[in-house]
N, C-alpha and C positions, 0 to 999 in steps of 0.2 A: 608358232611356238611358244616364243617367250608372251609374246602382247597378248593373244589367247588366255595363258597362264595369267594374268596380273589383270587384266578386264573380270576374267572368274575370284580372283581376289576379291576385284573394289565389290563384285556384288557380289560377293558376302558378306564382306564386310558391312556395306551397304544397308543390305537385309537384315543383318545383326542387330544393327544400330535402327532401324525403323519397327524390327520385335523389340524391340526394347522403350525404347522412349513412347512407341505405340503402346506400348497397357500403358507404365505412366500417364499417359495423356489417360485411357481410361480412368484410370483410375481417380483424377484427377477431375473429372467430370461427376465422376459419380457422386467425387466429395462433397462439390460443388451443389449439385442436385440434391443431394440431403440435405445439405444448410436453405437452399433454396423452398424445401419442402417442409422443415419446424417450421418458421413463420409463419404459413399457410394452415399447418395443422393447430398453433394456438392462434391465430385467428376463428380458424370454426370452434376450437374449444369457446372463446368469448361472446362465438354471436350466439352459443345456444346456449351460456350462463344468461343473456339475456332475454334471449328466449320465451326462456324458463319464469324467467323472474316476468316476466309478462304477461305470461299464463296462468303465475300463480299468486301474481301480486297486484295483476296488472297498473304496473311500473315496470325501466329498468334499471332505477338506485332505489336501494331501499337504505334508508340511512340508518346508519354502525350502531346498536350503543355501548360507548365507551367498560371499560370492565367495573366491574361495582360488587360493593359488598351489602346490594338486595337485589334479593331475588322474589320476578314479579311469579306469582299462581294460582293464572286463572280458571275459574272454574264454569264453564258454557255451555249450553244445553242442557241438555236432561244431563241428568247423575244415574248413573246405568248399575245399576248392583247385579245381584246372579244371574240374571234371563240377558240374555243381549239383542241390542234393540234391534232394528232393521239400521241397514247399511244409510237410506235415508235421512236420520237422524243425527243430527247434534250433539253426540254424549260427552261426557265427562268419564271416563272409567276409572273409579278404586279403585284398581289392581293397581294403578297405573300412578294416581296424585300420590299412595300411600309410601311407596318407595322412594316415590318424591319427596318428602315428607322427611319420613333417616333418612336421607342422606342432605340434607338440609342440615340439621340436627350436626347431623359428622361433621361436618366443611365448617373448618376452622375462618375461610374467607365470610363466609355469609352469616352478617352482622343483625338481619332484620326482613322482616320478609311481606310482601304483599300482596294482598286479596285479591282478587277481581272478579267478580258476581256478576254475570245475567243471563240467569237461570230460573225451569221452568221447575225447578225441584225433580220429582223424583223415587229410588230406592230407598229407603226410609232407615234401614240399617247402616245402609253403604253411605248419605246423607250423614245420620247419626257418630259411623267410623270414623269418618272424614275429620269431623265437627270434633271428635276427643281426640283426635294426635295434632292437632293443628294445638288445639285449648289445651295441650299438653307442650311444646316447644320452650326452649328455657330461653327461644330468643324472641325481641319482641315480634310482634303482629299487629297487620293493621288493611283491614276491608273497606271494600267501597262497591256496592250496588248499581252497578249497573245500570240503565234500560227494565230490570228485575231482580230478583231475590225472593221466588216467591216457596211456599211450601215448605223442604225441607232444608230449603236455600235461603231459611229463616240462625237456625242453629247454628251452618256454617256461619252467613257474616257474623253474626253474638262472640262466636266463638277467638276473635280477635284483638288481644288486645283491649283492641280501640276503631271503632266502624264508620265507615262512612256511608250517606247517598245522597247522592244528588238530587239536585230539586226539581228531576219528572220521574225519577225512576218509582215502581210499585213496589210493594210488597204484598204478597197475598197470606194470608195467614186464615188455615180451614182446619176441619177434623183426617185422619191421616184416613186412607180408603185403603179398602183388601180389589187385588183383582183377582182373577180366576175362579175356582170353586171354592163357597163358602156355605161349610157344613150347616145349619141352625138347629144349634143347640148355646144352652148358655153362661159354656166355654168356650166359643169364639168370640163370644162380648166380652168377655174377663180379660180374654187375649188384648184387643182389641183400646181395653182400657188401660193394662196395661205399659205395650206401647208408645199411647197417649202421652202418658206420664210419665215417660220419662224423653218423650219431647217437652214440655210444658217441663221439667227440672228443667232439665237444660240449657234451656233458653231464659229462664227465671235465674239461676242462679249464675249465670256471663252476661248477663245485659240487667237494664236500669229495671221491668217492668215488672209489677206483681206477676202472683199467679192468678187473682181475683183475675186482673185487668188484661191479659193473657186467654184466660177461656171465656170470659164475654168479647172477644175479638176473633177467638176461634170457633165460639158457636153464635154471633150472631145471624136475625134473619133477617132477608132483605137490602142486606149492600150487593149481595152476588146475583144476580138473574137463571142461574143452575144450580148454585151452593149452596152451602150454610159455610157462616170465614167473615171477614171484614179485606177488604184493599185500601192497605196503607198508603200514601203516596208523598215523597219528601219529607218534609216539616216532621210532617202528621205520624210518619213512622218514626221519630224526634221525641216530640213531647210524648206521646207512649211512655219511650220509656225503652224501645228497643235499638235504637242508633243514637249514637255520642254524636254524632252532629252534621247538619248539612255541610257536604264536598266533596271536593272532587281530585285527579290530580297532585295537583303540588299542595294540597292542607292536607294529604296522606300521608307524600313523600315530609311535609316541612313533620309529619306528627315521631312519622317511623324514624326521624334522625334527631328529632328528639329522644323517643325514649331508649333510643343504643345509646346516644351519653348518659342518659340518665342510668344502665343499666350496669351494674357493678362490676371491674373486669376482674381477673384468676389475678389480682397480685391485690387487694381491695377483702381479698375473702377473709 
């Protein structure tokens, strides 16, 4: 009888210990499992990031620019105005650019702006709005025409304090065009003349080209196969007075840093 009670007591203690330490072992195993899963999740995130870079940019590692006092503002594709262009078109939306320009003016860390242009032109009023905003910045600006700075891209290029064009880049100067419904009355042509004058006045007041020279380029015949106007390449744009110099990124960065140093500080005012 006593032996039976002793055995029962021993079994009770053994069962209690098994339940107690079994839970501890279970918790420990779950913790180890979580620890093992965490590195796997981190590795999956790294792999996903690499795959995304390959899809978007064609390479696994993208060089990161250090924190800089210079802001890069690209003007690429077609300048989109009040009408939305098809999704297949590469566009620069003026409602995206204008808030950026305001933010640049307000940000004390940004001391200069470089405009990168490779545009076919686009909406006249949107292009002029961007041009006026850039010209009114209190901070030094330098533009580079890469590939092309055509049509309404011309006023944007000359809106900077100093403009560069690469040797192979081109700029097309032509009269403005209207798309859609055109009413054949004298007022329509008067409106076109006024809008054209706005472009001419802006370009001539922000570059070294004379009004007579710019109009000659704009209304020239025989230079373009299917249009009236002129296509100037590299040094031709400089010789005409539209652009200040032939150059690329190196020259633009050097010139902008020069303009930043020349700009008077708040203490000097």
